[in-house]
Backbone bond lengths (Angstrom), bond angles and torsions (degrees), N, CA, C in turn:
res aa  C-N    CA-C-N  psi(-1)  N-CA   C-N-CA  omega(-1)  CA-C   N-CA-C  phi
1 M - - - 1.427 - - 1.521 106.93 -
2 I 1.311 116.12 136.82 1.457 121.24 -176.38 1.525 109.13 -124.19
3 Y 1.313 115.97 133.50 1.463 120.53 171.84 1.513 106.58 -127.03
4 G 1.300 115.96 117.80 1.457 119.25 -177.54 1.513 112.55 -108.72
5 K 1.303 115.42 139.38 1.466 121.62 178.28 1.529 110.51 -61.41
6 E 1.320 116.52 -33.93 1.457 120.64 -177.69 1.520 111.09 -59.68
7 G 1.346 116.83 -38.40 1.461 120.65 -179.97 1.509 112.20 -63.88
8 S 1.324 116.96 -39.35 1.464 119.89 -179.35 1.523 111.05 -70.77
9 E 1.313 116.52 -31.35 1.461 119.62 178.02 1.522 111.15 -71.73
10 A 1.333 116.36 -28.51 1.462 120.69 -179.46 1.530 111.61 -86.81
11 G 1.338 117.74 -0.43 1.455 121.06 178.36 1.515 113.98 100.77
12 S 1.319 118.39 -2.61 1.460 122.04 178.38 1.522 108.71 -110.87
13 S 1.331 116.72 115.91 1.463 119.18 -177.56 1.525 111.78 -109.62
14 H 1.312 117.23 27.78 1.457 121.27 -178.76 1.525 110.56 -94.07
15 P 1.339 116.72 135.19 1.466 118.61 175.99 1.525 109.64 -70.48
16 E 1.295 115.35 157.20 1.458 121.30 178.01 1.520 107.66 -107.79
17 V 1.321 116.67 125.54 1.459 121.19 -178.30 1.520 108.46 -113.98
18 K 1.329 115.72 126.20 1.462 121.28 176.66 1.513 107.61 -125.41
19 L 1.302 116.73 138.65 1.452 121.85 -176.73 1.522 109.09 -119.18
20 V 1.312 115.98 128.96 1.460 121.83 177.39 1.517 107.60 -122.32
21 D 1.325 116.50 126.24 1.462 121.68 179.81 1.526 107.84 -121.17
22 F 1.334 115.78 103.66 1.459 120.25 -178.65 1.525 112.60 -93.90
23 A 1.316 118.04 -14.79 1.460 121.56 -167.77 1.525 113.78 -74.43
24 H 1.288 117.40 -70.31 1.467 120.99 -173.29 1.520 109.63 -127.88
25 V 1.302 116.68 79.51 1.450 120.52 -177.25 1.522 109.60 -83.44
26 V 1.332 115.76 127.98 1.460 121.51 175.76 1.518 106.21 -114.65
27 E 1.319 115.75 111.32 1.455 119.67 -178.14 1.512 109.26 -116.85
28 D 1.320 115.94 105.00 1.453 120.94 176.86 1.516 107.17 -162.53
29 E 1.289 116.77 142.99 1.457 120.25 -177.72 1.525 110.49 -65.14
30 G 1.319 115.79 128.44 1.457 120.82 177.97 1.516 114.68 82.92
31 I 1.343 118.10 2.22 1.462 121.84 179.93 1.527 108.94 -101.23
32 I 1.334 116.44 130.66 1.461 121.49 178.01 1.521 108.72 -95.00
33 D 1.317 116.63 129.30 1.464 122.04 175.98 1.529 107.13 -86.83
34 H 1.326 116.63 95.30 1.465 121.70 -174.80 1.529 112.41 -66.34
35 N 1.326 118.08 -29.93 1.470 120.04 176.84 1.527 110.45 -65.39
36 L 1.310 116.54 -45.07 1.464 121.09 177.64 1.528 110.17 -64.20
37 L 1.314 116.88 -43.30 1.460 121.27 -179.84 1.528 111.30 -62.27
38 G 1.331 117.12 -41.38 1.465 121.34 177.49 1.518 111.82 -63.03
39 G 1.325 116.94 -42.65 1.463 121.37 177.93 1.519 111.78 -64.93
40 L 1.316 116.53 -39.67 1.458 121.05 178.54 1.532 110.67 -65.33
41 C 1.324 117.22 -41.47 1.475 120.95 177.16 1.529 110.54 -62.75
42 S 1.320 117.37 -39.58 1.469 120.75 177.72 1.522 111.10 -64.16
43 L 1.325 116.96 -41.10 1.464 121.20 178.08 1.525 110.69 -63.91
44 I 1.322 116.87 -42.97 1.464 121.02 178.91 1.521 110.36 -61.65
45 K 1.331 117.44 -43.20 1.465 121.10 179.17 1.529 110.67 -64.01
46 L 1.325 117.59 -43.41 1.463 121.62 179.28 1.529 111.24 -59.30
47 V 1.316 116.81 -49.55 1.464 120.77 -179.47 1.528 110.16 -64.60
48 S 1.314 116.98 -40.72 1.462 121.15 178.18 1.525 111.33 -61.61
49 D 1.327 117.28 -43.27 1.468 121.38 177.66 1.526 111.27 -61.24
50 I 1.314 116.79 -41.44 1.464 121.05 -179.90 1.529 110.57 -66.08
51 V 1.322 116.87 -43.67 1.462 121.08 -178.58 1.529 111.08 -67.42
52 N 1.327 117.00 -41.66 1.461 120.74 -174.85 1.522 114.10 -77.92
53 S 1.317 118.22 -30.41 1.471 119.68 178.07 1.523 109.78 -150.86
54 P 1.332 116.51 75.50 1.464 120.50 -177.46 1.523 113.56 -60.87
55 G 1.326 118.17 -33.85 1.464 120.72 179.58 1.516 111.97 -62.75
56 E 1.323 116.94 -39.60 1.468 121.39 179.51 1.525 110.71 -65.48
57 C 1.325 117.37 -39.01 1.466 120.62 179.59 1.522 110.59 -63.38
58 V 1.319 116.43 -40.04 1.465 120.29 179.35 1.520 109.69 -66.53
59 K 1.339 117.42 -42.92 1.469 120.98 179.24 1.525 110.76 -60.38
60 R 1.347 116.21 -45.59 1.468 119.60 -179.61 1.517 111.35 -65.84
61 R 1.323 117.03 -36.84 1.466 121.60 -177.95 1.524 110.75 -63.76
62 F 1.335 116.53 -38.67 1.454 120.29 -176.28 1.524 113.09 -101.50
63 A 1.313 117.87 8.79 1.462 120.73 177.57 1.527 108.57 -63.50
64 G 1.299 116.64 131.31 1.459 120.55 179.02 1.516 114.10 91.02
65 I 1.324 117.82 -8.37 1.463 120.98 177.65 1.522 107.36 -95.28
66 R 1.310 115.71 120.68 1.468 120.39 -178.73 1.514 110.46 -98.16
67 E 1.311 114.76 137.85 1.464 119.51 173.65 1.510 108.18 -87.54
68 E 1.309 117.41 135.15 1.469 121.29 -179.71 1.499 110.95 -113.54
């Protein structure tokens, strides 16, 4: 995921998302690549979780890490 300062200066504050799948590419007309679709759904859920409750994501990320 990319967020560029230039976009916000030009009036567009939307991140740019590009997906590259090198592992198991299925290229055929009318064929759904379920592995790619599953990965995309996981990415959407991750971003949605971060947007909807960023504090919870930070807590989960650092759970188990002790400060000394």
